C-alpha positions in Angstrom: 114.1 83.8 111.5 116.4 82.3 109.1 117.3 84.0 105.6 116.1 87.5 106.7 117.2 87.8 110.0 120.1 90.6 109.4 117.9 92.5 107.0 115.3 92.4 109.9 117.4 93.7 112.5 118.9 96.4 110.3 115.5 97.5 109.6 114.2 97.4 113.1 117.3 99.6 114.3 116.6 102.0 111.7 112.9 102.1 112.7 114.0 102.5 116.4 115.9 105.8 115.5 113.0 107.1 113.5 110.7 106.6 116.5 113.3 108.5 118.6 113.6 110.9 116.2 109.6 111.6 116.3 109.8 111.7 120.0 112.3 114.6 119.6 110.2 116.1 117.0 107.1 115.9 119.8 109.5 117.5 122.5 110.6 120.2 120.1 106.7 121.0 119.5 107.4 120.5 115.9 104.4 121.1 113.4 101.6 118.4 113.5 101.8 117.5 109.8 105.5 116.9 109.9 105.2 114.4 112.9 102.4 112.6 111.4 104.2 112.1 107.8 107.0 110.6 110.1 104.6 108.4 111.9 103.2 107.1 108.7 106.8 106.7 107.5 107.4 104.5 110.3 104.4 102.4 110.0 105.3 101.8 106.2 108.8 100.7 107.3 107.2 98.2 109.8 105.0 96.9 107.4 107.9 95.7 105.2 109.7 94.2 108.2 106.6 92.2 108.9 106.3 91.4 105.2 109.9 89.9 105.7 109.0 87.8 108.7 106.1 86.4 106.8 108.2 85.3 104.0 110.6 83.9 106.4 107.8 82.0 108.1 106.3 80.5 104.7 109.8 79.8 103.4 111.2 77.8 106.3 108.3 77.2 108.8 105.5 76.1 106.5 108.1 74.6 104.2 109.4 72.3 107.0 105.8 71.2 107.6 104.9 70.2 104.0 108.1 68.3 104.1 107.4 66.6 107.3 104.1 64.8 105.6 102.4 65.3 108.9 99.1 66.6 107.7 98.1 67.9 111.3 101.2 70.0 111.3 100.7 71.1 107.7 97.2 72.2 108.5 98.3 74.2 111.6 101.1 76.2 109.9 98.7 76.8 106.9 95.9 78.1 109.6 98.9 80.2 111.1 99.9 81.8 107.6 96.2 82.8 107.1 95.9 84.4 110.3 99.1 86.2 109.8 98.1 87.5 106.4 94.8 88.5 108.0 96.2 90.5 110.5 98.8 91.9 108.2 95.8 93.9 106.1 95.0 95.8 109.4 
């Protein structure tokens, strides 16, 4: 992680608090729809963190592979990126 490290960590800490809040909602027998709404919010926020990490990977790891001139490394990093993007769509 490079440029997005601080932002990523802040978002993850916020998500950690949100998940603890959901656990309290379950403990307090809160209405299912309210719990599910919070779960959806956490999933959306986690997707945002995922995008930050993918952006960082593309901006640094892939860029470094391109600058290296090593065709095998370039191909490997490109394939990694495709796999990451495919997983991110799920």
